[in-house]
C-alpha positions as CSV (number, residue, x, y, z in Angstrom):
1,M,-69.2,117.8,-62.2
2,K,-72.8,117.0,-61.6
3,N,-74.6,118.8,-58.9
4,Y,-77.1,117.2,-56.7
5,S,-78.9,120.3,-55.1
6,R,-81.9,118.3,-55.5
7,Q,-81.6,116.3,-52.9
8,K,-81.1,119.0,-50.2
9,K,-84.5,118.1,-48.9
10,N,-84.2,114.8,-46.3
11,W,-88.1,114.5,-46.2
12,P,-88.4,111.4,-45.0
13,R,-87.3,112.0,-42.1
14,Y,-88.9,115.2,-41.5
15,I,-92.1,113.3,-42.6
16,L,-91.5,111.3,-39.0
17,Q,-90.3,113.2,-37.0
18,W,-93.0,115.9,-37.6
19,G,-95.7,113.3,-37.5
20,T,-94.6,111.4,-34.5
21,L,-95.0,114.9,-32.6
22,A,-98.1,115.5,-34.5
23,A,-99.6,112.3,-33.3
24,L,-98.2,113.0,-30.0
25,V,-100.1,116.4,-29.7
26,F,-102.9,114.8,-31.0
27,F,-103.5,111.9,-28.2
28,L,-101.6,113.3,-25.7
29,S,-103.4,116.7,-25.6
30,G,-106.7,115.0,-25.4
31,L,-108.0,116.3,-29.1
32,A,-108.1,112.8,-29.7
33,Q,-111.0,112.2,-27.0
34,L,-112.5,115.1,-28.2
35,L,-113.1,114.5,-32.0
36,F,-113.4,110.6,-30.7
37,P,-115.4,110.5,-27.6
38,K,-115.1,106.4,-27.4
39,M,-111.5,106.4,-27.5
40,E,-109.2,105.6,-24.5
41,P,-106.9,108.5,-23.1
42,A,-103.4,107.8,-24.7
43,D,-100.8,106.5,-22.6
44,P,-97.9,108.9,-23.1
45,E,-94.9,105.6,-22.2
46,A,-97.2,103.1,-24.0
47,L,-94.6,102.9,-27.1
48,C,-91.4,103.8,-24.9
49,P,-88.5,101.4,-25.8
50,L,-86.4,102.7,-22.8
51,G,-89.6,101.3,-20.3
52,G,-89.6,98.4,-22.8
53,L,-85.9,97.4,-22.1
54,E,-85.8,98.5,-18.7
55,A,-89.1,95.7,-18.0
56,L,-87.2,93.2,-20.0
57,A,-84.1,93.5,-17.6
58,T,-86.7,93.4,-14.7
59,Y,-88.3,90.5,-15.7
60,G,-84.5,88.4,-16.1
61,V,-84.0,89.8,-13.0
62,R,-87.3,89.4,-10.6
63,G,-89.0,87.1,-13.2
64,S,-91.7,89.8,-13.5
65,L,-92.6,93.0,-15.3
66,P,-92.5,96.4,-13.7
67,C,-96.0,97.6,-12.5
68,S,-97.8,99.4,-16.0
69,M,-95.1,97.5,-18.6
70,S,-97.2,95.6,-20.9
71,S,-95.4,93.3,-23.7
72,L,-95.8,96.1,-26.2
73,Q,-93.6,98.1,-24.6
74,V,-91.1,95.2,-24.7
75,M,-91.5,94.3,-28.5
76,M,-90.9,98.3,-28.9
77,G,-86.9,97.9,-26.7
78,I,-86.3,94.6,-28.8
79,A,-87.3,96.2,-32.1
80,L,-84.5,99.5,-31.3
81,A,-82.3,96.7,-30.2
82,A,-82.8,94.8,-33.3
83,A,-82.8,98.4,-35.2
84,V,-79.9,99.5,-33.7
85,I,-78.0,96.1,-34.2
86,L,-78.5,95.8,-37.7
87,F,-78.8,99.1,-39.2
88,S,-78.2,102.0,-36.1
89,K,-79.8,104.2,-34.0
90,L,-82.9,105.0,-36.4
91,F,-85.3,105.4,-33.1
92,C,-83.3,108.5,-32.1
93,G,-82.9,109.5,-35.8
94,Y,-86.5,109.4,-37.1
95,L,-88.9,109.3,-34.2
96,C,-87.6,110.2,-31.0
97,P,-89.6,113.7,-29.8
98,V,-86.5,114.5,-27.5
99,G,-84.1,114.4,-30.3
100,T,-86.3,116.3,-32.7
101,L,-86.6,119.2,-29.7
102,Q,-83.0,119.2,-29.5
103,D,-83.0,119.7,-33.8
104,L,-85.3,122.5,-33.0
105,L,-82.9,124.3,-30.3
106,L,-80.0,124.4,-32.8
107,K,-82.3,125.3,-35.5
108,L,-83.3,128.0,-33.2
109,R,-79.8,129.3,-32.0
110,N,-78.8,129.4,-35.5
111,K,-81.5,131.7,-36.7
112,L,-81.1,133.9,-33.6
113,K,-77.1,134.1,-34.8
114,I,-75.9,132.1,-31.0
115,K,-72.6,131.2,-31.2
116,A,-72.6,127.3,-29.8
117,I,-70.7,125.8,-27.1
118,S,-68.5,123.6,-29.3
119,I,-67.1,121.0,-27.5
120,R,-64.7,118.3,-30.2
121,N,-65.7,114.8,-30.6
122,G,-62.8,113.0,-28.8
123,S,-61.8,115.9,-26.9
124,V,-61.0,115.3,-22.9
125,A,-64.3,117.1,-22.5
126,D,-66.3,115.1,-24.5
127,K,-65.1,111.9,-23.3
128,I,-66.1,112.7,-19.5
129,L,-69.4,114.0,-20.5
130,R,-70.4,111.6,-22.1
131,I,-70.1,109.1,-19.1
132,F,-72.9,110.4,-17.1
133,K,-75.6,108.4,-19.4
134,Y,-74.0,105.5,-18.8
135,V,-74.3,106.4,-15.0
136,L,-77.9,106.9,-15.4
137,V,-78.3,104.1,-17.2
138,F,-77.0,101.7,-14.3
139,W,-78.8,104.2,-12.3
140,I,-82.6,103.8,-13.9
141,F,-81.6,99.9,-14.5
142,Y,-80.7,99.1,-10.6
143,M,-83.8,101.3,-9.2
144,T,-86.2,99.4,-11.4
145,A,-85.2,96.1,-10.9
146,T,-85.4,96.6,-7.5
147,A,-88.6,98.1,-6.9
148,S,-90.8,97.2,-10.1
149,E,-91.3,100.7,-11.2
150,L,-89.8,102.4,-14.0
151,F,-87.8,104.9,-12.5
152,C,-87.0,106.5,-15.5
153,K,-90.2,108.2,-15.4
154,N,-88.8,110.1,-13.1
155,L,-85.6,111.5,-15.2
156,D,-87.3,111.3,-18.6
157,P,-88.1,114.8,-20.3
158,Y,-90.6,113.4,-22.8
159,Y,-92.4,112.0,-19.6
160,A,-92.9,114.8,-18.0
161,I,-93.5,117.0,-20.6
162,A,-96.0,114.8,-21.9
163,T,-98.3,114.5,-18.3
164,G,-97.7,118.0,-17.9
165,F,-95.7,117.5,-15.2
166,K,-98.5,115.4,-13.1
167,G,-97.4,112.1,-14.1
168,E,-95.6,109.6,-11.6
169,I,-92.6,111.6,-11.2
170,T,-90.2,113.3,-9.0
171,L,-91.0,116.8,-9.3
172,W,-87.3,118.1,-9.0
173,M,-85.6,115.4,-10.8
174,S,-88.4,116.4,-13.6
175,I,-87.5,120.1,-13.6
176,V,-83.7,119.5,-13.7
177,T,-83.7,117.2,-16.5
178,V,-86.0,119.4,-18.7
179,S,-84.0,122.3,-18.0
180,L,-80.6,120.2,-19.2
181,L,-82.5,119.2,-22.0
182,I,-84.0,122.8,-23.0
183,L,-81.0,125.4,-21.7
184,G,-78.2,122.6,-22.6
185,G,-79.4,121.8,-26.1
186,F,-79.6,125.9,-26.6
187,V,-75.8,126.0,-26.2
188,I,-74.3,122.8,-27.2
189,D,-75.5,120.7,-29.9
190,M,-77.4,117.6,-29.1
191,F,-76.3,118.3,-25.1
192,W,-79.1,115.9,-24.6
193,C,-78.8,113.1,-26.8
194,K,-75.0,112.9,-26.3
195,Y,-74.4,112.8,-22.8
196,L,-77.7,112.5,-20.6
197,C,-79.7,110.3,-22.9
198,P,-79.8,106.5,-21.5
199,L,-81.1,105.4,-24.5
200,G,-78.3,106.8,-26.3
201,A,-76.1,105.1,-24.4
202,I,-77.7,101.7,-24.6
203,S,-78.1,102.4,-28.2
204,N,-74.6,102.9,-28.4
205,S,-73.4,100.1,-25.8
206,L,-75.7,97.9,-29.0
207,K,-73.7,99.0,-31.5
208,F,-70.6,96.4,-30.1
209,W,-73.1,94.1,-29.8
210,A,-70.4,91.1,-29.9
211,W,-68.5,92.6,-26.5
212,I,-71.8,93.0,-24.8
213,L,-72.8,89.8,-26.1
214,G,-69.2,88.3,-24.7
215,I,-69.6,90.0,-21.2
216,T,-72.8,88.4,-20.9
217,A,-71.6,85.2,-21.7
218,I,-68.8,85.4,-19.3
219,W,-71.0,86.7,-16.3
220,W,-73.6,83.5,-17.1
221,F,-70.4,80.5,-17.6
222,L,-69.1,82.0,-14.1
223,G,-72.5,81.3,-12.7
224,Q,-72.9,77.8,-14.0
225,I,-69.5,77.0,-12.7
226,G,-70.4,77.9,-9.2
227,V,-68.6,81.7,-9.3
228,A,-72.1,83.1,-8.5
229,M,-72.4,87.4,-9.3
230,P,-74.9,89.1,-8.6
231,W,-76.9,90.5,-11.6
232,T,-75.3,94.5,-10.5
233,W,-71.9,93.5,-11.2
234,L,-72.7,92.5,-14.8
235,L,-75.0,95.7,-14.9
236,G,-71.8,97.7,-13.9
237,A,-69.8,95.8,-16.0
238,L,-71.9,96.7,-19.2
239,C,-72.2,100.1,-18.7
240,L,-68.7,100.6,-18.1
241,A,-68.0,98.6,-21.1
242,G,-70.2,100.6,-22.9
243,Y,-68.5,103.6,-22.4
244,L,-64.9,102.7,-22.7
245,L,-66.2,101.3,-26.0
246,E,-67.8,104.4,-27.1
247,I,-64.8,107.0,-26.5
248,L,-62.1,104.7,-27.0
249,R,-63.5,102.6,-30.3
250,R,-66.1,105.2,-31.5
251,E,-66.6,103.2,-34.8
252,P,-68.5,99.8,-34.8
253,K,-68.0,97.8,-37.5
254,L,-70.8,95.4,-37.5
255,A,-73.5,96.9,-38.8
256,L,-75.2,96.5,-42.3
257,L,-76.3,99.8,-43.5
258,H,-73.9,103.4,-43.4
259,I,-73.6,106.0,-44.6
260,I,-71.7,105.4,-48.0
261,K,-68.9,107.8,-48.9
262,D,-67.6,108.2,-52.6
263,D,-64.5,109.8,-52.2
264,G,-63.8,110.2,-55.9
265,K,-66.6,112.8,-55.5
266,C,-66.0,114.6,-52.5
267,T,-64.5,118.0,-52.8
268,G,-63.8,118.2,-49.3
269,C,-66.1,121.4,-48.7
270,G,-67.0,120.4,-45.5
271,L,-70.6,121.0,-45.7
272,C,-71.8,117.5,-44.7
273,N,-69.5,118.2,-41.1
274,K,-71.9,121.1,-40.7
275,T,-75.1,119.5,-41.2
276,C,-74.6,116.5,-39.4
277,P,-76.5,116.8,-36.0
278,Y,-73.3,115.2,-33.8
279,H,-70.7,117.4,-36.3
280,I,-68.9,113.7,-37.1
281,D,-66.0,114.2,-39.2
282,I,-68.1,112.9,-42.2
283,A,-65.5,114.6,-44.8
284,S,-62.5,112.7,-43.7
285,A,-64.1,109.3,-43.6
286,K,-63.0,106.4,-45.5
287,G,-65.3,105.0,-47.6
288,K,-68.3,104.5,-45.5
289,V,-68.8,106.6,-41.9
290,T,-68.5,104.5,-38.7
291,S,-69.0,106.7,-36.1
292,V,-70.9,105.2,-32.7
293,D,-73.1,108.7,-32.9
294,C,-74.3,108.1,-36.5
295,T,-77.7,107.7,-36.4
296,L,-78.6,107.5,-40.2
297,C,-80.5,110.4,-40.2
298,G,-79.3,111.5,-43.8
299,E,-78.5,115.4,-43.0
300,C,-75.2,114.8,-44.8
301,V,-77.0,112.9,-47.8
302,G,-79.2,115.9,-48.6
303,S,-76.4,118.7,-47.8
304,C,-74.2,117.1,-50.6
305,N,-74.1,118.7,-53.7
306,F,-71.8,116.6,-55.4
307,G,-73.4,113.2,-54.9
308,A,-70.7,111.8,-52.8
309,L,-72.7,110.4,-50.1
310,Q,-75.8,108.2,-50.0
311,T,-77.0,105.2,-47.3
312,G,-76.3,101.7,-48.5
313,L,-75.0,98.2,-47.8
314,S,-71.7,99.0,-49.5
315,R,-69.8,101.3,-51.6
316,K,-71.2,99.3,-54.2
317,A,-74.9,100.3,-53.9
318,K,-76.0,103.0,-56.4
319,G,-79.0,105.1,-56.9
320,G,-80.5,107.9,-55.0
321,A,-83.2,105.3,-53.5
322,W,-81.4,103.9,-50.8
323,R,-81.4,107.4,-48.2
324,Y,-84.9,106.3,-48.3
325,V,-84.3,103.0,-46.9
326,P,-83.7,104.0,-43.0
327,A,-87.6,105.9,-42.9
328,V,-88.5,103.0,-44.5
329,L,-87.0,100.4,-42.1
330,T,-87.9,102.5,-39.2
331,L,-91.7,102.2,-40.1
332,L,-91.0,98.4,-40.8
333,L,-89.8,97.6,-37.5
334,L,-92.0,99.9,-35.9
335,G,-94.7,98.0,-37.6
336,I,-93.5,94.8,-36.3
337,G,-93.3,96.0,-32.6
338,F,-97.0,96.3,-32.5
339,W,-97.9,93.2,-33.9
340,A,-95.2,91.2,-32.0
341,G,-96.9,93.4,-29.0
342,S,-100.3,91.9,-29.6
343,K,-99.3,88.6,-30.2
344,I,-96.9,88.1,-27.4
345,E,-97.5,88.5,-23.9
346,L,-95.0,88.2,-21.1
347,P,-96.5,87.7,-17.8
348,T,-96.3,90.3,-15.3
349,I,-95.5,88.0,-12.6
350,D,-94.7,84.6,-12.8
351,E,-94.6,83.0,-9.2
352,S,-93.8,79.2,-7.6
353,W,-93.7,77.6,-4.0
354,G,-94.0,74.6,-2.0
355,L,-92.2,73.1,-5.1
356,E,-89.2,72.1,-3.1
357,M,-87.0,72.3,-0.1
358,V,-82.9,73.5,0.0
359,A,-81.4,72.2,3.2
360,E,-78.7,74.0,4.7
361,D,-75.7,72.0,3.0
362,G,-77.8,73.0,-0.2
363,T,-79.1,69.3,-1.2
364,V,-82.7,70.0,-2.8
365,T,-85.4,67.9,-1.7
366,P,-88.7,67.9,-3.8
367,L,-91.8,68.6,-1.7
368,V,-94.7,67.8,-5.3
369,D,-94.2,65.7,-8.3
370,K,-94.1,68.7,-10.7
371,A,-95.3,66.4,-13.3
372,S,-98.2,65.7,-11.8
373,L,-99.3,69.1,-11.4
374,K,-101.8,71.0,-13.3
375,S,-102.5,74.7,-14.4
376,F,-106.2,76.5,-14.9
377,E,-107.1,80.0,-16.5
378,I,-109.0,82.5,-15.2
379,M,-110.4,85.5,-17.4
380,P,-110.8,88.7,-17.0
381,L,-109.7,89.2,-13.7
382,R,-110.0,93.3,-14.0
383,S,-108.9,93.9,-10.7
384,V,-105.5,92.4,-11.7
385,K,-103.8,95.2,-13.8
386,C,-100.3,95.6,-12.5
387,F,-97.5,94.7,-10.7
388,G,-99.0,95.8,-7.5
389,S,-102.7,94.0,-7.3
390,S,-100.4,90.5,-9.6
391,M,-98.5,90.4,-6.3
392,A,-101.6,90.8,-4.1
393,F,-103.2,88.2,-5.9
394,K,-100.7,85.7,-5.6
395,G,-100.6,86.3,-1.3
396,K,-104.0,85.6,-2.0
397,V,-103.6,82.2,-3.8
398,Q,-100.9,81.1,-1.7
399,Q,-102.8,80.8,1.0
400,I,-104.8,78.2,-0.8
401,K,-104.1,74.6,0.0
402,G,-102.4,72.7,-2.7
403,T,-101.6,76.0,-5.0
404,H,-98.2,76.3,-5.9
405,G,-97.9,79.1,-8.7
406,V,-99.7,81.8,-10.6
407,K,-98.7,83.9,-13.4
408,T,-100.8,87.3,-14.6
409,Y,-100.9,88.9,-17.9
410,V,-102.3,92.2,-16.8
411,G,-102.7,93.1,-20.7
412,K,-105.9,90.6,-20.8
413,H,-106.6,90.7,-17.3
414,R,-105.6,87.0,-17.4
415,V,-104.5,84.3,-14.8
416,V,-102.8,80.7,-14.8
417,I,-102.9,79.0,-11.5
418,T,-101.0,76.1,-10.8
419,Y,-102.0,73.5,-8.6
420,D,-102.0,70.0,-6.9
421,P,-104.8,68.0,-8.2
422,T,-104.8,65.4,-5.4
423,V,-105.0,68.4,-2.8
424,T,-107.5,70.7,-5.0
425,N,-109.2,71.7,-7.7
426,P,-110.6,74.7,-9.9
427,E,-113.7,75.0,-8.4
428,K,-111.8,75.1,-5.2
429,I,-109.6,77.2,-6.0
430,Q,-112.2,80.0,-7.6
431,E,-114.6,79.9,-4.9
432,A,-111.5,80.6,-2.2
433,I,-111.0,83.6,-4.6
434,F,-114.1,84.8,-5.5
435,V,-114.9,88.2,-3.4
436,P,-119.0,87.9,-2.8
437,S,-120.1,91.7,-3.3
438,K,-122.9,94.4,-3.8
439,F,-124.5,96.8,-5.7
440,R,-126.8,99.8,-5.4
441,V,-128.6,100.7,-8.6
442,E,-131.3,102.9,-6.8
443,N,-132.1,103.2,-3.6
444,P,-135.3,102.7,-2.4
445,D,-137.7,105.5,-1.1
446,P,-138.5,103.8,2.4
447,K,-141.6,106.1,2.9
448,A,-143.3,104.9,-0.7
449,V,-142.2,101.2,-0.7
450,E,-142.8,98.7,1.9
451,Q,-141.2,95.8,0.2
452,V,-138.8,94.8,-2.1
453,K,-138.8,91.8,-4.7
454,M,-136.1,89.3,-5.1
455,V,-135.2,87.0,-7.9
456,T,-132.1,84.8,-8.4
457,I,-130.6,84.6,-11.6
458,R,-127.0,82.5,-12.6
459,T,-124.2,83.4,-14.9
460,E,-121.3,82.3,-16.0
461,D,-117.7,84.3,-16.6
462,M,-117.9,86.6,-14.0
463,P,-114.8,85.9,-11.8
464,D,-114.4,89.7,-11.2
465,K,-115.6,91.2,-8.1
466,M,-116.1,94.5,-10.8
467,D,-118.1,92.6,-12.8
468,L,-120.9,93.0,-10.5
469,N,-121.1,96.8,-10.9
470,N,-120.5,96.3,-14.5
471,L,-123.6,94.6,-14.5
472,G,-125.3,96.5,-11.7
473,M,-124.7,99.6,-14.2
474,Q,-125.9,97.7,-17.5
475,M,-129.0,97.3,-15.3
476,R,-129.1,101.1,-14.1
477,F,-129.2,102.2,-18.0
478,S,-132.2,100.1,-18.8
479,E,-135.8,100.7,-18.4
480,K,-136.8,98.5,-15.4
481,K,-136.7,100.1,-11.3
482,I,-133.8,97.6,-10.3
483,Y,-133.0,98.8,-6.7
484,G,-129.7,96.4,-6.3
485,L,-127.4,92.9,-6.6
486,E,-125.2,90.8,-4.6
487,S,-123.2,87.8,-5.5
488,E,-122.9,84.5,-4.2
489,F,-120.4,82.1,-5.1
490,A,-121.6,79.0,-6.9
491,C,-121.1,77.1,-10.5
492,P,-123.1,79.0,-12.2
493,L,-122.8,82.3,-10.3
494,I,-125.8,83.0,-7.9
495,I,-127.1,86.8,-8.2
496,R,-129.8,88.6,-6.7
497,V,-131.4,90.9,-8.1
498,F,-133.8,93.5,-5.8
499,M,-136.4,95.6,-7.3
500,D,-139.5,97.2,-7.4
501,P,-142.5,95.2,-6.5
502,A,-144.6,96.2,-9.2
503,E,-141.8,95.4,-11.8
504,E,-141.7,92.1,-14.0
505,A,-138.7,90.9,-15.7
506,D,-138.5,87.6,-17.7
507,A,-135.5,85.2,-18.8
508,P,-135.3,86.4,-22.3
509,W,-135.0,90.1,-20.4
510,F,-132.1,89.0,-18.2
511,K,-130.3,87.5,-20.6
512,Q,-130.3,90.9,-23.7
513,I,-128.7,92.8,-20.3
514,V,-126.4,90.1,-19.0
515,E,-125.1,89.2,-22.6
516,K,-124.6,93.0,-23.9
517,K,-121.0,92.5,-25.2
518,T,-120.4,96.5,-24.0
519,L,-121.1,98.9,-21.1
520,E,-121.1,102.3,-22.4
521,M,-120.4,104.4,-19.7
522,P,-120.9,108.4,-19.8
523,L,-118.2,110.6,-18.9
524,H,-118.3,113.8,-17.2
525,G,-117.0,116.7,-19.6
526,G,-118.8,114.6,-22.3
527,G,-118.2,111.0,-23.8
528,V,-118.6,107.6,-23.4
529,K,-116.3,105.0,-22.1
530,E,-116.5,101.4,-23.5
531,T,-115.9,98.6,-21.6
532,P,-115.8,95.2,-23.3
533,L,-118.0,92.6,-21.6
534,S,-118.3,88.7,-21.7
535,F,-120.6,87.4,-19.5
536,R,-123.1,84.2,-20.2
537,F,-126.7,84.2,-18.9
538,V,-127.7,80.9,-17.6
539,E,-130.9,80.7,-16.3
540,L,-133.5,82.6,-14.4
541,E,-134.6,80.6,-11.3
542,K,-138.0,80.0,-10.1
543,G,-139.7,81.9,-7.5
544,E,-139.3,85.7,-5.7
545,E,-139.2,86.6,-2.4
546,F,-140.3,89.5,-0.5
547,L,-138.2,91.4,2.0
548,P,-139.2,94.7,4.1
549,V,-137.1,97.7,2.9
550,A,-135.3,98.3,6.4
551,D,-133.8,94.6,6.1
552,Y,-133.0,95.4,2.3
553,L,-131.3,98.8,3.4
554,K,-129.1,97.4,5.7
555,R,-128.3,93.9,3.5
556,M,-127.1,96.3,1.1
557,F,-124.7,98.6,3.4
558,T,-121.5,98.0,4.3
559,P,-120.3,99.0,7.7
560,F,-117.5,100.6,8.8
561,K,-115.7,100.4,12.5
562,A,-112.4,101.5,13.8
563,E,-111.0,101.7,17.7
564,F,-108.0,102.8,19.1
565,N,-105.7,102.6,21.2
566,G,-103.6,105.4,23.2
567,R,-99.9,105.6,25.1
568,Y,-100.7,106.0,28.9
569,A,-98.3,105.9,31.6
570,D,-98.9,102.1,32.2
571,G,-98.5,101.1,29.0
572,I,-100.6,100.7,25.3
573,R,-104.3,100.3,26.4
574,K,-107.7,99.7,24.5
575,R,-109.3,103.7,24.7
576,T,-113.0,101.2,25.4
577,E,-111.1,100.3,28.2
578,V,-110.1,103.6,29.4
579,Y,-112.8,105.5,29.3
580,E,-115.4,102.9,30.8
581,G,-118.4,103.9,32.8
582,K,-117.2,107.6,32.0
583,P,-120.0,109.8,30.3
584,Q,-119.4,109.2,26.8
585,F,-121.2,111.0,23.3
586,V,-121.7,109.9,19.8
587,Y,-121.3,113.0,17.3
588,E,-123.2,112.1,14.0
589,V,-123.0,113.7,10.3
590,A,-125.8,111.6,8.6
591,D,-125.7,112.2,4.6
592,Q,-127.0,109.6,2.0
593,N,-123.7,109.4,0.3
594,Y,-121.8,108.0,3.0
595,E,-122.5,104.7,1.4
596,K,-120.5,105.7,-1.6
597,P,-118.0,103.8,-2.8
598,I,-115.3,107.0,-2.6
599,V,-116.3,107.6,0.7
600,Q,-115.9,104.3,2.3
601,R,-112.3,104.0,0.7
602,N,-111.5,107.3,2.5
603,L,-113.2,106.3,5.9
604,P,-109.6,104.9,7.2
605,F,-107.6,108.3,6.3
606,L,-110.9,109.8,8.7
607,S,-110.2,107.4,11.1
608,N,-106.6,107.8,11.2
609,H,-106.8,111.4,11.5
610,L,-108.6,111.9,14.5
611,S,-107.5,108.7,16.2
612,R,-104.8,111.4,17.0
613,E,-107.3,113.5,19.3
614,E,-107.4,112.1,22.9
615,G,-110.7,111.1,24.2
616,V,-111.9,109.9,20.6
617,I,-112.7,106.4,21.2
618,G,-113.9,105.2,17.6
619,V,-114.9,106.0,14.3
620,Y,-118.4,103.8,12.3
621,C,-119.8,104.1,9.8
622,V,-123.8,102.7,10.2
623,L,-127.3,103.0,9.5
624,N,-129.1,104.9,12.1
625,E,-132.8,104.7,13.2
626,D,-134.0,106.9,10.2
627,L,-132.0,104.2,7.7
628,V,-130.1,106.8,6.2
629,P,-125.9,106.5,6.4
630,A,-123.9,108.3,9.3
631,I,-120.8,108.8,10.1
632,R,-120.7,108.2,14.0
633,V,-117.6,109.7,16.2
634,R,-117.4,108.5,19.6
635,F,-116.0,110.2,22.4
636,A,-115.4,111.4,25.8
637,A,-113.5,114.1,27.4
638,P,-111.7,116.0,27.1
639,C,-112.8,116.0,23.4
640,T,-115.9,117.9,22.6
641,A,-118.0,118.2,19.7
642,E,-116.9,121.3,18.8
643,R,-113.2,120.1,18.8
644,I,-114.8,117.0,16.3
645,W,-116.1,119.1,13.6
646,E,-113.0,121.2,14.0
647,L,-111.1,118.5,12.9
648,M,-113.1,116.7,10.3
649,T,-113.5,120.2,8.5
650,M,-109.2,120.9,8.7
651,D,-108.1,121.3,5.0
652,T,-105.3,119.2,5.8
653,W,-105.6,115.9,8.0
654,T,-102.4,114.4,9.8
655,I,-102.0,110.7,8.6
656,T,-99.9,108.5,10.9
657,Y,-98.6,105.4,8.4
658,S,-96.1,104.5,10.8
659,A,-94.2,105.8,13.8
660,D,-91.9,107.0,12.1
661,N,-93.9,108.5,8.8
662,V,-96.5,110.9,9.7
663,K,-97.7,113.1,6.7
664,E,-99.9,116.2,6.5
665,E,-102.2,115.5,3.2
666,A,-105.0,117.2,2.0
667,A,-108.3,116.3,3.2
668,K,-109.7,113.2,1.6
669,L,-113.7,114.3,2.7
670,S,-115.4,117.4,2.4
671,F,-118.1,117.7,5.2
672,K,-120.7,121.1,4.5
673,Q,-123.8,120.3,7.6
674,E,-122.5,120.0,11.6
675,G,-123.8,116.9,13.1
676,V,-125.8,116.5,16.3
677,V,-124.1,115.1,19.7
678,K,-126.0,111.8,21.3
679,P,-125.5,109.5,24.6
680,Y,-123.8,107.1,23.5
681,L,-125.5,103.7,24.0
682,P,-123.8,100.4,24.0
């Protein structure tokens, strides 16, 4: 009988497995950014098919994608589902890094000659353990769909390890799952994949796709005839059906591709059973292997010395080339997922309002003629970058009279707004959502410069509040002495540019700066971050103005004010009223850095922390008499300046989010130089 020992090496699988691991290490370790400084940091969940399937389910339930999810993840999830339905669990067998780790743990244990705990397929213990992954599927999908946040991050050992336990995780959950992955996989073959992996549960269920489709169709039909059932019932039914089908049938018969066995060549040596990661009883199979656990990994084919096993569509398939087909299909489906993800984009949110009114008896009364509504697009809105920012944007649009819907596409920072043209128009809507902004390029020295020159330019395609920052950075990197910018809505957009009185800049210079296609920002530690831009210069208005430096500094400064209430015997009262007529003081700490956005963002936390102290009346950020930004704490007895400094320099601040939600958090700001005490002057 011919010996096929040369087939022992299953190299197509090993190339994909180790290639995937190498790529993950290369991109997630920071090595890619070190070698290619302009490359964006890798997203550890970018290609996760489980996240894509969660996103797709959430879209079906809520009409929106979970935060940070894009069409790429969704398409990867669809590609995985197509692979399972048509062929097998190719992702599990060829790409999954967790599955590869399970293989390595198995090999390590064999090298150390440590005996595994044997759980026979189909045994009572095996059937009981298999239910856990379906429980996890229900929990993960329920939590994701209700919160619109990917809950699987908390339970995904790959995500925890890839982020160094610093991602969006619940630490104890991540520690438990990583421990189960490593310890469980070391003593029980493929422990995670067989008994805990949610993606494994979904993949096994999809092998019985006709049953899953039938259950979903029944649920939909009942809803159509008035027997409405919550989506959670469908989720529970699918999980229960998947589990029962896995433990009772175990042999789906609808896939196209299988491990084919030539019974005439089989000697019954059982080597295939030993090399199969899932210990499927291949030796006893008749004609083809149809076990629900089979991933078409090819280990059994590579181990057979007599050519009794091969991958194929049917028993008629001949030739060793068939064993390369699963690896080729894996790459093909991965490529299709990439392509579809770049071409197709689902909206992160798709919301509408004010279209109809539903009476208590169920009668629906249209409020507007839907056919007369129009839509227009705004892009790029860089502040719309996730589910949370999309919902915040929707809340803003909803307040505009005449608007009836909004879609956001966070991948391209694109929004589509639906409106009633008899009530409003795109220009009015853009004006309502526009946020005037300021950007300081460089502060003039009041001792050296008496005046600041102001010129006005007009631009287009700058709808986002961050656009002025990007344009300001372009000017900061130029050779001109530009002090600052401010924007005002108009069509075209008004941008006032403040510069040194001796500086000259004409229309061609402004056009060159405004229409640069890329902002190259140096990064701390080396490297450059590239931000694509698409601004358009329209004109430089005639004329120029001059204003005193003091007026310019006040114009560009953003003040902060927070005054507090207190609980007293006669109820909650304003502290400004409680301490009226009593000696009051101001504790002032001045620093030029207090006008920076990072400080401004954390002032509410500082004021929240200080407000707990009796006698603290308010916290302010102002320009002092020397035109230097200063944080001022207004106080009266029993509070003292020493106590305020002690509170400000604590390592931990006490933040009150609500009456029953008070947290101790690391200080948001640091203070080095003690302040001065001044009498409070209203």
